[in-house]
Structure formats: structure tokens, C-alpha cells
N, C-alpha and C positions, 0 to 999 in steps of 0.2 A: 421292817427296815432291814436294808441290807448292810453287812459289815463293810465299812469303807476303809481304804487305805491298806489293806491286807492283799497280798499276791494270792491269786487263785489257787495256786498250788499248796497253800496254806490253810486253806478253808477247813479241810478235813481235821486238822489241828485245833481249830476253833471250835468246831462241833465236837470234838473230843472232849475239849476244855469244858465245854457247857454242861457235860453229862458226867464228868469225872467228879469222883469224892473230892470233898475239901482239902484234903491233906494232899492229894496228888496234884489237884489243880495249882495250890499254892508251890508245891515243888516245880512243878513245870513252868510257871508264871516266873518263878524266881530265876530259872535257869534263862527263859527268853529275855528277862529285862538285863541280863549281862551281856547278851549277843550284840555284836556291832552289825549285824545284818541288817540292811534297811527294813526286810518284810517283818522283822521282829519289833520294829520300834513301837508299834501300837500297845505291846505288853508293858509299857512304861507309863501308860496313862491309866490309872486304877479307875477313874470315873468311867471312861470308855469301856475299859474290861468288863465292869459289873453291868453297864447298860447291855453290851453286846451278849454276856453270857445270859442274862434275863430274858432278852429277846430271843435267843436261839432256844432256850428252855420252854419259852411259851410256845412258838412256832413248832419246834421239834426239829428244825433243821438250819441250816447256815447258807447263806447266798452272798453273792458279791457282783454287783453290776457296775462297780467302780474300781476295776483293776487297772494296775499301769498300762499304758499304751491301748487300752480298751480293745485288746486281741481276743479275750475270751472271757466267759462268765462260768458260773459253777453252782451246784447245789451239793451240800454235804450233809449227811446224817450219822449220827452215833449209834453203832450197834451195841446193845446191852447183852451181859451175860451175867445171870445171878445178880442183878441190879448195879453192875460195875461195867465201865466202858470197855467192851472187848476191842473194838475198831471202828471205823468209818467207812461209809459208802459214799460214792461222789460220782458225779457226771460234770464233764466240762464241754463246752461248745464255743464256736467261734462267735464272737458277738455280733458279727453281721449276719449270722443265720437266721437267729430268732431272738426276740426281745425275752429279757429275763422273767417278765410275767407270763408270757406264753410259755415258755419253757418250764416254768413251775407248774402251769396248769396241766401241762402235758406231761413232763417227767415225774413229778413229785408223788402221783398215786402209785406209779409203777416202783418208784425207789422204796416208799412206804410199804409196800407190798414184799418187796424183795428183803427189806429190812427186818419185817415180821417173820419171814420164812427162815431167815439167817438166824434170828433169836431163837425160834421154835427148835431148829436142827441141833443149835448148840445146847439146848436144855435137854433135848431127849438123848443126846449123844452122852449126857452126863459130863460135859466138860466142866472142870474146875478152874475158876477164875478168880 
């Protein structure tokens, strides 16, 4: 299920939240709840947040096919280092170019491979996070 009502540029943040440690997630959500920005409004709906986080954790990625103005869609994956979120990788495409399902089928395996390579490189480089 896609995360709806969230701007595409915010998807890496939601992927990050899904894999962040509980304390860090609470801190980020508290900050987002104070924000007046329309794209942060979703953070005020606790039920929605729990559902979104569980969904992203199960799938391992975050998508949105219901962005404002239907201009673009996106997939985002969290990159982990020593069991903690290091960052996210994502791809964005014009919504008229390809359907979300087709883009996921085409791009997700490549993104997962890139994510695994980045995580491996972080580990072998001895990056402390």
C-alpha cells in the first residue's frame, strides 16, 4: 500500500523513519508534528504513522502514487549501517511515464542491489554510525 498524502520529496524521510531506532523516530516525529508545512501534516495522525511504518518495514521500501498534482511518483529505501539508518536512496519519475506498479517491478530490484552494495561498502570501510 502506498503512503498517501505525502509529497514525493518527503518519501525518503518516511523510509528513514520506518527503519530508525524508536528514540530517533519519536524525536523526528515530534519535530514534524510541530511543523506548519502541509507536507508534514501526516505526522499528526498517529494511527496513520503506525500503519505506514509497519507497511514500509514489511515491504522494505516506501512508495507514493498519490502525490499532489499527480506530477511524479517515487520509491525510497533506507540504507542501514550497523543496524542504524545511515540515509536513504530513492528514484522519482513523472507519473505519466510509467505506472507505480511497473516502476516498482522495474526499479526495485536495482535499488535493492544498490542499497546492499552501499551497506556492504559502509561495513567494509569501517564507518562508525
